[in-house]
N, C-alpha and C positions, 0 to 999 in steps of 0.2 A: 579541378580547381582543390586546392586544401581544405577551404571553406565548404565546399560542398561534401566532401568526406564527413568534417565534423559535424554539418547538419543532419546527416543518414545516420549518424551516432543518436541522435535526438539528445543533446546534452540536458536539454531542458526536463526532461522525462529522468533523469539520474534522482529526481528528488522521490522516485519510487523507493530508492534503497533504504530510506528512512524507517521501512518495517523491517529494516535490521536492528535498528537501535534500541528498542523496547527490552529486551533481553540484558543490555547494561545498565539501562536508566531504571528499573525495575529491581534490578539485583544489587547497584551499590548502597541504596539504604540498609539492605539486611547485614552490610558488612561492619565490624568495629573498627574504630581507628587506625590502629596499628595494621590489622588486615587491609583495608583501604588503601594504605599508604603503600604495602607492598606489591599490592596486585593491580593497583588500579592504571600504574603505565602501561604494563603488560595487557590490559584488557583493551584499553583504549587503541594503542597499535595494532591489535588482532583486528578489532572491530572497523577500524579505519582500512585495514586492507581488506577485510570481507565487504567492506561497500566499494572499492574500487575496483576489486573484482567482480561482484557481481554486476556492478554497472558496464564494467566492459561486456560482461557475458550477455546480458540484456540488448546493449547497443547491436551486439553480433546480430541477434535474431531481429532486431529490426530492420539492418542491413538485408540479411537473407527472408526476410518476409517482404520488405519492399521490392526485393527483386522479383519474387514470384506473382507477386500483385500487381505487378504495374500496369498492365491492361486495366484492370478494375479502377485502380487509383486515379488514373487520369480521366476518369469519368466523375470522379467527384469533387466538387466543389471546394474544399480545401486540399485534398491530399494531392491533388493533380499538380500542386505547387513542390513536392517532395522531391528532391535531384533526382532522382532514376526516373519519377513519372515525370517530370519536367525534360529529360531526356540529358542531362547535365552529367548523368553516370551510366554507365550501361549494365544491365542485369548482371550479365557476368562479372565484371569488376565488384559490384555489389555483393555478391555470394562470395567471391574471394575475400572482399575487406572484412565481410561478416564473420567469415571462417576463422580468420587471424584472431578477431577480437575474441572469439568464443574460447579460441586456444589460450591466449594470455590470461583471459579471465579465469579459466579453470584451473591453470598453473599456480593463477596467485592462492586460488582458493585450498590446493594442495599444499601450499607453502605453509599457510596459516594453520590448518589442521587437516588430516585425512578425511575427520567426520564432514568439514565443511566442503571438501573437494569431491566427495562422495555424493554429497547434496545437490553441487552443482551438476555434478554427471546427470544423478536422476531429472535435475531441470532440463539440461539437454535432452534426455530421452523425452522428455514430456513435451517439449519444444518442438522437436521433432515431429512428434504423433500430432501435435496441433497444427503443423503447417500442412503435413503431409494429409489432411482431411477433417480431423476434430472441429478445426474453425469453421467448418462449412455445416455443422449441427447446432442447431438451435439450443440454448441453455447449455448444452455440451460444452460449448466455446468459453463461455461464460465462466463456469464450473474450473476448468483447466486453467483459465487465467487466474482465479483466485486462489487455487492450489499452486498456483507459482510464487503468490506472494507468501501463503503459508511458507513456503520453503524458504524464503528470504527472513522469514521471524525465526525458522529453524536454525538458519545458519548464523544466526546473531547470538543465538543462545551456545551452538557449539562451540564458536570462537572464543567463548569465554568460558567454556567446559562448566555450563551450568545447564541443568534440565530443562526440557521443555516443557512450559506451562500448555494445557491443553485449553485454559481461557485465552492465552495469549493466541493460539492458534485460531480459537473460534472468533474470537473478536476480529484478527485481520483478515480471515477467512470471508465472514459475512461482510465486512466493511468492503473489500475489494470487490466481492460479487455484486453488490450493490452499485458500486463504481462502475463494474463493467457493464452493467445495463445501464447506467446512464452514458455512457460511451455510444451505445447502441441506439439510445435515443437521440441524442446529440446529431449523429450519423444520419438516422432517418431524417429528421426535421429538417436539417440543412439540405438534404439531398432533393428533399420534395419542395423545397421554397426554391432552390436553384433549379428544378428542372433538367437536372442533366442526363437522367436515364440510370444513375448509379443505383445498383442494389446491394442490401447486405448479403455478403457472401453465404451467411447462415439463414437468409430467410427471413430475417426481421423485418415485416412489413406491416404488421398489424400494432397500431397504437394502441389499443385496447389491450393487447397482451401483453406488450412492454408495459403499460401502465399498472399492470395487474402484477408483473415480475418485479417493477421498481417497489411497487406499496408493498409486496411480501419482504422483499430483502432489505427495505429501508426499515421496516419494524422491527425485524430480526438485529439489526445493527443496535437499535435504540437498546432492546431489551438485553440483547449480550451485554452491553456496556452497564446498566444498571443491574442486573443480575450478579455480574462480576464484583461489581462494588458492594453488594451487600452477601456475596457468597461466605461460606466458612473457609474456604482458600484465602481468600483477601484479607479475611481478619486474623487467620492464624500467621500471615506474613507481616501484614502492617497493622494489625491492632485497630486503634480507634479512626485512624488515617485513611483505612480504607472506606469510610463513610461518605469523606472526603470526594470519592471518586464517585460514587451515587450521585451528590449533588450538582456534579460537573453535568448531567444527563441533558439538562436541557439547554446547553452548548452543542452537544452532539445532534439534538433535536433540530437546532435551528440549520445548522450544516447541512444536514441529510436533506431537509426542504429545500432550502435555495440551489441545491445541485441539481434538486429535481425540476425546481422552477428553469433553471437554465436550459435543462436538456430539452422541456419542452418548447424553449424558444428558440431550438437549434444553436445555441452559443456554444462555446468551445468548452471540451470536457476537462481539458488540461486544468489539474490542480492550481499550477501557478498562475493560469488565466483567471483561474475564477477569482484568486486572491486579489489579482490587480483589478479585476472590472467590477467585482462584487464586494465595496467595504463591510458588508454586514458578513460575508464569509470570512474576510480577514480578521475581523476584530473578536468574533465567534472563536476563531481557531485561536487567537491571541489569548485570550480571556481562560479558554480551556488548558491551553498548554501552561499559563502561568499558573493557573490553579491547580493544575496534576504536579505542576514540579513543586508547588509550594505545599501540596499534602505529603509529597515524598521526600521533601529536604528541609523544611524549616520546622524543625521541636515545636516551637511554640504553636502550630497550627494543629497538632494533636491535643494538646491540651485545651484549646480554643472549642475544637469539635467535640470533645468530652462534656465539655460545660453544656453546650447547644443541644446534643443529643442524647447524652447519656446522664442527664443531671443527678439522677438519682441514685445510680452507682457511685458518684463521688461523692454522695451525702450518707452513703450505708445503706439509703433505703431502698433498694432494689426490690422489685416484685417476686412474693414468692412462688 
């Protein structure tokens, strides 16, 4: 059935391609009006194609991964409903379908830019290594997944021919590392509650260990963001607006905690499911996004931040 192949692609997970967007979002404010009018349509087109290409590439590996893990997924309380695990698509058909998606996604990447296509090829190699055995090594599996999201951020910059910020890569890496551990806690909690006999491929069986990993990575997420907002790099690029980034840290902390809380309860790890089921996450993400866009694109915000945070500088009475 066509609907089963669509489900195999996991379109709800295409939201992960949002990590391609920071490069263009943070680059636009640095353009003067004339330059913005000339390059923005090209940037938007290249970014949109990159999002489509990487989404298809990721969907291809979802299909391949589900084909390889079919027996294990059948013992998982939620994964057993996936098309291959449920027997509606054969593993062989899943692999063929996945390879087609991988090829199409990679070709789109090379159409956008050779550098984008090159990163996608590197992502292919990483994902094949992941499926070949890295996903069965605790912590290494999560690091590989987080590296893949860092590649999404990289292609976003390459698509618009902008330099890749190490701060951007660091924030994306640590956030997605945290979310990878969240997924493993969700899987473990759900499997124990359902008593289906499912076991983590990488051997995550100790909640204490996962709690430690989540605590460590969660703190790193919050610190990465606040340090970026206070960094000379951000100040050089955005001047007074950078202080606004740091002021948004409470929303980061709230979201990090709410995801941790959901994981301990064995609830779904999907970001879309979290936003639908937890209004605190939804409101916090909305306020964070609104605040971030205001800091970047609303000129009056910079003056307001200067009044609140740097009043001495405005009066000419800075510290000696």
